C-alpha positions as CSV (number, residue, x, y, z in Angstrom):
1,X,21.7,-9.7,23.1
2,X,23.6,-8.2,20.2
3,X,21.6,-5.5,18.3
4,X,21.2,-5.8,14.5
5,X,20.5,-3.2,11.8
6,X,17.4,-3.5,9.6
7,X,18.4,-5.2,6.3
8,X,17.1,-3.3,3.4
9,X,18.9,-4.6,0.3
10,X,16.9,-7.1,-1.7
11,X,18.6,-10.1,-3.3
12,X,20.1,-9.5,-6.7
13,X,17.8,-10.9,-9.4
14,X,14.9,-11.4,-6.9
15,X,12.7,-8.3,-7.2
16,X,9.9,-9.8,-5.3
17,X,11.7,-11.2,-2.2
18,X,12.5,-9.3,1.0
19,X,16.1,-8.9,2.1
20,X,17.5,-12.4,2.5
21,X,19.0,-11.6,5.9
22,X,15.5,-11.2,7.4
23,X,14.9,-14.9,6.9
24,X,18.0,-15.7,9.0
25,X,17.0,-13.2,11.7
26,X,13.6,-14.8,11.9
27,X,15.2,-17.7,13.9
28,X,14.8,-15.3,16.8
29,X,11.7,-13.3,15.8
30,X,12.1,-10.6,18.4
31,X,15.5,-9.1,18.8
32,X,17.4,-5.9,19.6
33,X,17.8,-3.4,16.7
34,X,19.9,-0.3,16.3
35,X,18.0,2.3,14.3
36,X,19.6,4.7,11.8
37,X,19.5,7.5,14.4
38,X,21.2,5.2,17.0
39,X,18.0,4.5,19.0
40,X,18.1,1.1,20.6
41,X,14.7,-0.6,19.9
42,X,13.4,-3.9,18.5
43,X,13.0,-5.8,15.3
44,X,10.1,-8.2,14.8
45,X,10.3,-10.7,11.9
46,X,7.8,-13.4,12.9
47,X,4.2,-13.5,11.8
48,X,2.7,-14.3,15.2
49,X,4.8,-11.7,17.0
50,X,4.1,-8.9,14.4
51,X,0.4,-9.7,14.6
52,X,0.5,-9.5,18.4
53,X,2.1,-6.0,18.3
54,X,-0.4,-4.8,15.7
55,X,-3.3,-5.9,18.0
56,X,-1.9,-4.5,21.2
57,X,-3.1,-1.0,22.3
58,X,0.0,-0.6,24.5
59,X,1.9,0.1,21.2
60,X,1.3,3.5,19.6
61,X,1.1,4.5,16.0
62,X,1.9,8.2,16.6
63,X,4.9,9.3,14.6
64,X,6.2,11.8,17.1
65,X,6.6,8.9,19.6
66,X,8.7,6.7,17.4
67,X,12.0,6.5,15.6
68,X,11.9,5.9,11.8
69,X,13.4,2.5,10.9
70,X,14.5,3.1,7.3
71,X,16.6,6.3,7.6
72,X,17.8,8.9,10.1
73,X,15.2,11.7,9.7
74,X,15.8,13.3,13.0
75,X,12.9,13.8,15.4
76,X,9.7,12.8,13.7
77,X,6.9,15.5,13.8
78,X,3.2,14.6,14.3
79,X,1.6,13.4,11.1
80,X,-0.6,15.7,9.1
81,X,-4.2,16.2,10.3
82,X,-6.5,13.4,9.1
83,X,-3.7,10.7,8.9
84,X,-5.6,7.8,10.4
85,X,-2.6,5.4,10.5
86,X,-0.7,7.8,12.8
87,X,-3.4,8.2,15.4
88,X,-4.3,6.3,18.6
89,X,-7.8,5.9,20.1
90,X,-9.9,7.8,21.0
91,X,-8.9,10.2,18.2
92,X,-8.5,7.4,15.8
93,X,-11.8,5.8,16.8
94,X,-13.6,9.1,16.0
95,X,-12.3,9.2,12.4
96,X,-12.6,5.5,11.9
97,X,-16.3,5.4,12.8
98,X,-17.1,8.1,10.4
99,X,-15.3,6.3,7.5
100,X,-15.8,2.6,8.2
101,X,-19.4,2.6,6.7
102,X,-18.1,4.1,3.5
103,X,-15.8,1.1,2.8
104,X,-17.9,-1.9,3.6
105,X,-17.6,-5.1,1.6
106,X,-21.1,-4.6,0.3
107,X,-20.5,-1.0,-0.7
108,X,-17.3,-1.9,-2.5
109,X,-18.9,-4.7,-4.4
110,X,-21.5,-2.2,-5.6
111,X,-18.6,-0.4,-7.2
112,X,-17.5,-3.4,-9.3
113,X,-19.5,-2.5,-12.4
114,X,-18.1,1.0,-12.4
115,X,-14.6,-0.3,-11.9
116,X,-15.1,-2.6,-14.8
117,X,-16.0,0.4,-16.9
118,X,-13.0,2.4,-15.7
119,X,-10.7,-0.5,-16.4
120,X,-12.1,-1.1,-19.9
121,X,-11.6,2.6,-20.8
122,X,-8.0,2.5,-19.7
123,X,-7.3,-0.7,-21.6
124,X,-8.7,0.9,-24.7
125,X,-6.4,3.8,-24.2
126,X,-3.4,1.5,-23.6
127,X,-4.2,-0.5,-26.8
128,X,-4.4,2.8,-28.7
129,X,-0.9,3.7,-27.6
130,X,0.4,0.5,-29.2
131,X,3.0,-2.0,-28.1
132,X,5.3,-1.5,-26.2
133,X,4.1,0.7,-23.4
134,X,4.9,1.5,-19.8
135,X,2.2,-0.4,-17.8
136,X,2.7,2.0,-14.8
137,X,1.7,5.2,-16.6
138,X,-0.7,3.5,-19.1
139,X,-2.7,1.3,-16.7
140,X,-1.5,0.8,-13.1
141,X,-1.6,4.5,-12.1
142,X,-4.7,5.7,-14.0
143,X,-7.1,2.9,-12.8
144,X,-6.8,3.7,-9.0
145,X,-6.4,7.4,-9.8
146,X,-9.8,7.6,-11.6
147,X,-11.3,5.5,-8.8
148,X,-10.1,7.8,-6.1
149,X,-11.3,10.8,-8.1
150,X,-14.8,9.3,-8.2
151,X,-14.7,8.3,-4.6
152,X,-13.8,11.9,-3.5
153,X,-16.1,13.6,-6.1
154,X,-13.4,15.4,-8.1
155,X,-15.2,17.0,-11.0
156,X,-14.3,15.7,-14.5
157,X,-12.9,19.1,-15.5
158,X,-10.3,18.9,-12.7
159,X,-9.2,15.3,-13.0
160,X,-6.4,15.6,-15.5
161,X,-4.5,18.2,-13.5
162,X,-5.3,16.4,-10.2
163,X,-4.1,13.1,-11.5
164,X,-0.9,14.7,-12.9
165,X,-0.1,16.2,-9.6
166,X,-0.8,12.9,-7.8
167,X,1.5,11.0,-10.2
168,X,4.3,13.6,-9.6
169,X,4.4,12.6,-5.9
170,X,5.8,9.2,-6.7
171,X,7.5,9.9,-10.1
172,X,11.0,8.5,-10.7
173,X,12.4,11.5,-12.7
174,X,10.9,14.1,-10.4
175,X,12.9,16.6,-8.3
176,X,12.1,17.2,-4.7
177,X,11.0,20.7,-5.6
178,X,8.5,19.4,-8.1
179,X,7.2,16.9,-5.6
180,X,6.8,19.6,-3.0
181,X,5.0,21.8,-5.5
182,X,2.6,19.0,-6.4
183,X,1.9,18.2,-2.8
184,X,1.1,21.9,-2.2
185,X,-1.2,22.0,-5.3
186,X,-3.1,18.9,-4.1
187,X,-3.5,20.3,-0.6
188,X,-4.8,23.6,-1.9
189,X,-7.1,21.9,-4.3
190,X,-8.6,19.6,-1.7
191,X,-9.3,22.5,0.7
192,X,-11.2,24.2,-2.1
193,X,-13.0,20.9,-2.9
194,X,-14.2,20.6,0.7
195,X,-15.7,24.1,0.6
196,X,-17.4,23.3,-2.7
197,X,-18.9,20.1,-1.3
198,X,-20.2,21.9,1.7
199,X,-21.9,24.5,-0.5
200,X,-23.2,22.0,-3.1
201,X,-23.0,18.3,-2.0
202,X,-22.9,15.6,-4.6
203,X,-23.0,11.8,-4.4
204,X,-19.5,11.0,-3.1
205,X,-17.6,10.2,0.1
206,X,-16.4,13.8,0.7
207,X,-19.9,15.2,0.4
208,X,-21.2,12.5,2.8
209,X,-18.5,13.6,5.4
210,X,-19.5,17.2,5.3
211,X,-22.5,16.3,7.4
212,X,-20.1,15.1,10.2
213,X,-18.4,17.2,12.9
214,X,-15.1,17.2,11.0
215,X,-13.7,20.7,10.3
216,X,-12.7,21.8,6.8
217,X,-9.0,21.2,7.7
218,X,-9.9,17.7,9.0
219,X,-11.9,16.9,5.9
220,X,-9.1,18.0,3.6
221,X,-6.6,16.0,5.7
222,X,-8.8,12.9,5.4
223,X,-9.1,13.4,1.6
224,X,-5.3,13.7,1.3
225,X,-4.8,10.6,3.4
226,X,-7.2,8.6,1.3
227,X,-5.5,9.8,-1.9
228,X,-2.1,8.8,-0.6
229,X,-3.3,5.5,0.9
230,X,-5.4,4.4,-2.1
231,X,-3.3,5.5,-5.1
232,X,0.3,4.7,-4.6
233,X,-0.3,1.3,-3.0
234,X,-2.8,0.0,-5.5
235,X,-0.8,1.3,-8.4
236,X,2.3,-0.5,-7.2
237,X,0.3,-3.7,-6.6
238,X,-1.1,-3.7,-10.1
239,X,2.3,-3.1,-11.7
240,X,4.4,-5.3,-9.4
241,X,1.7,-8.0,-9.4
242,X,1.7,-8.0,-13.2
243,X,5.5,-8.2,-13.2
244,X,5.3,-11.2,-10.7
245,X,2.8,-13.0,-12.9
246,X,4.7,-12.5,-16.1
247,X,7.8,-13.8,-14.3
248,X,6.0,-16.9,-13.1
249,X,4.5,-18.4,-16.3
250,X,3.1,-21.5,-14.5
251,X,1.1,-19.3,-12.2
252,X,0.0,-17.0,-15.0
253,X,-1.2,-20.0,-17.0
254,X,-3.1,-21.4,-14.0
255,X,-4.9,-18.0,-13.5
256,X,-5.7,-17.8,-17.2
257,X,-7.0,-21.4,-17.2
258,X,-9.1,-20.9,-14.1
259,X,-10.4,-17.4,-13.8
260,X,-12.2,-18.4,-10.5
261,X,-8.8,-18.4,-8.9
262,X,-8.6,-14.6,-9.0
263,X,-9.8,-14.0,-5.4
264,X,-7.2,-16.3,-3.9
265,X,-4.5,-15.1,-6.4
266,X,-5.0,-11.5,-5.2
267,X,-4.5,-12.5,-1.6
268,X,-1.4,-14.5,-2.5
269,X,0.1,-11.6,-4.4
270,X,-0.6,-9.3,-1.5
271,X,1.2,-11.8,0.8
272,X,4.0,-12.6,-1.6
273,X,4.8,-9.0,-2.6
274,X,4.0,-7.2,0.7
275,X,4.6,-3.8,-0.9
276,X,4.1,-2.0,2.5
277,X,7.0,-3.9,3.8
278,X,8.0,-2.2,7.1
279,X,6.0,-0.7,9.9
280,X,6.7,0.6,13.4
281,X,5.1,1.1,16.8
282,X,6.2,2.9,20.0
283,X,5.7,1.2,23.3
284,X,3.6,3.3,25.7
285,X,4.5,1.1,28.7
286,X,6.7,-1.9,29.4
287,X,5.5,-4.9,27.4
288,X,6.7,-8.5,27.4
289,X,6.9,-9.7,23.8
290,X,7.9,-13.3,23.0
291,X,9.9,-13.4,26.2
292,X,11.6,-10.1,25.7
293,X,10.9,-6.9,27.7
294,X,10.1,-4.0,25.5
295,X,10.4,-0.9,27.6
296,X,8.2,2.2,27.4
297,X,9.5,4.6,24.8
298,X,11.2,2.0,22.7
299,X,10.3,1.7,19.0
300,X,9.5,-1.7,17.5
301,X,10.1,-2.2,13.8
302,X,7.8,-4.6,12.1
303,X,9.3,-6.4,9.1
304,X,5.9,-7.2,7.5
305,X,7.6,-8.7,4.4
306,X,9.4,-11.2,6.6
307,X,6.3,-11.9,8.6
308,X,4.4,-12.8,5.5
309,X,7.2,-15.2,4.5
310,X,7.2,-16.9,7.9
311,X,7.2,-20.7,7.3
312,X,5.6,-21.2,10.6
313,X,2.5,-19.5,9.1
314,X,2.8,-20.2,5.3
315,X,4.4,-23.4,4.2
316,X,7.0,-22.9,1.4
317,X,6.5,-19.2,1.8
318,X,9.0,-18.0,-0.9
319,X,7.0,-19.6,-3.6
320,X,4.2,-17.7,-5.5
321,X,1.2,-20.0,-5.5
322,X,-2.1,-18.6,-6.8
323,X,-3.9,-21.7,-5.4
324,X,-2.6,-21.0,-1.8
325,X,-5.0,-20.1,1.0
326,X,-3.1,-16.9,1.9
327,X,-5.7,-15.6,4.3
328,X,-4.2,-14.2,7.5
329,X,-1.5,-12.3,5.8
330,X,-0.5,-8.9,7.2
331,X,-0.3,-6.9,4.0
332,X,-3.2,-4.8,5.1
333,X,-2.0,-4.7,8.7
334,X,-4.0,-6.0,11.7
335,X,-6.0,-4.7,14.6
336,X,-7.6,-1.2,14.8
337,X,-5.3,0.1,12.1
338,X,-6.1,-2.6,9.6
339,X,-6.4,-0.9,6.2
340,X,-9.7,1.0,5.9
341,X,-9.7,0.7,2.1
342,X,-8.7,-3.0,1.8
343,X,-12.0,-4.0,0.3
344,X,-11.7,-1.3,-2.4
345,X,-8.1,-2.4,-3.2
346,X,-9.2,-6.0,-3.5
347,X,-12.0,-5.2,-5.9
348,X,-9.7,-3.1,-8.0
349,X,-7.2,-5.9,-8.3
350,X,-9.9,-8.6,-8.9
351,X,-11.2,-6.5,-11.8
352,X,-8.0,-5.2,-13.2
353,X,-5.8,-8.3,-13.4
354,X,-8.2,-10.5,-15.3
355,X,-9.2,-7.6,-17.6
356,X,-5.6,-6.9,-18.5
357,X,-4.7,-10.5,-19.1
358,X,-7.8,-11.1,-21.1
359,X,-7.4,-8.0,-23.3
360,X,-3.7,-8.8,-24.0
361,X,-3.3,-12.6,-24.1
362,X,0.3,-12.3,-25.3
363,X,1.3,-9.7,-22.8
364,X,5.0,-10.0,-21.9
365,X,7.9,-7.9,-20.5
366,X,9.4,-5.7,-23.2
367,X,12.8,-5.7,-21.4
368,X,14.7,-8.2,-19.4
369,X,13.6,-8.5,-15.7
370,X,16.9,-7.0,-14.6
371,X,16.2,-3.8,-16.6
372,X,12.9,-3.1,-14.8
373,X,13.6,-0.1,-12.5
374,X,12.6,-1.0,-8.9
375,X,11.7,1.5,-6.2
376,X,14.4,1.3,-3.6
377,X,14.4,2.9,-0.2
378,X,10.7,3.7,-0.2
379,X,8.0,2.8,2.3
380,X,6.2,1.2,-0.6
381,X,8.0,-1.4,-2.7
382,X,7.2,-1.4,-6.4
383,X,8.5,-0.5,-9.9
384,X,9.0,3.0,-11.4
385,X,8.3,1.7,-14.9
386,X,7.2,-1.7,-16.3
387,X,7.7,-1.8,-20.1
388,X,5.4,-4.5,-21.6
389,X,4.6,-5.6,-25.1
390,X,2.1,-7.8,-26.9
391,X,1.7,-9.4,-30.3
């Protein structure tokens, strides 16, 4: 079987679609792939096959066991302490049990009223800036940033500098040196925050975890992981999701006319955009997958964006349809590593999108769609800026 390379170039003029070659490759959903570092592994493009890999404990999430599918980064080191997505059971199980109760559907719904307040404050600030504005810096980043600050118990006095450092990590006009400095500042701050919570607990997730058997380094690692997992992803969903709705006036009109569609619309946007578009697993033993033998030590690349556009699972998959029943998508993963904070992300979007569209009924792009700067070559797809205007 001829090996293929992972397509990464998105179609010109289609900022929401995965690389078009992936649809062609899906005719054979499990096939040989040559990785950027010349490793011979596998590419999975089908929904059923990707779901099977994500649910199979014979595939590992540990970074040091796999080859990176998007670039040649050399031998991958173990992930930082506390990175749940790069652990296998039983280590992963230990962390997951401690955190799962903090992110239940019921607990996240209890946050709805506070999220409405956070969103309203940010919309006031956005209105005060006046039209036009960059939706990313004015709305999409601040809403999840404030939410994460509250979740971790970051004191109000520290939030401005904390959020500034967090925004630097994914900034478009930021040098690697500035990103490295911001990462170091956040890590140092979180270590200090853990010590402060141990000495004087408050009503927040980090304080709750100080009663567990996690060490200070593990607590700081978990806090850093939650920051990375909950900020960049939600910020890009809010920005790219708004871009998608403004680019599909019929779907925007349907959502405005029937606010009750928001729950399903969020699921459809998650499926349609699939911002965490590519995953990987390492085979711990020989595994037969869709008639192919994946040998121990081989890395399997999961084209999640292609799997969520699989016509065998979602009819007419390349069409955005806010009325679609998009349950079963893999935007949050599947199996033991299914996103821990998925309910929080859902609540944030269910609150933020309607509030934004209600506050600014004439919201529109301030530039042509082709001028919106997309994030290329990142693990997370999105936009660097989204200039919007209103009357």
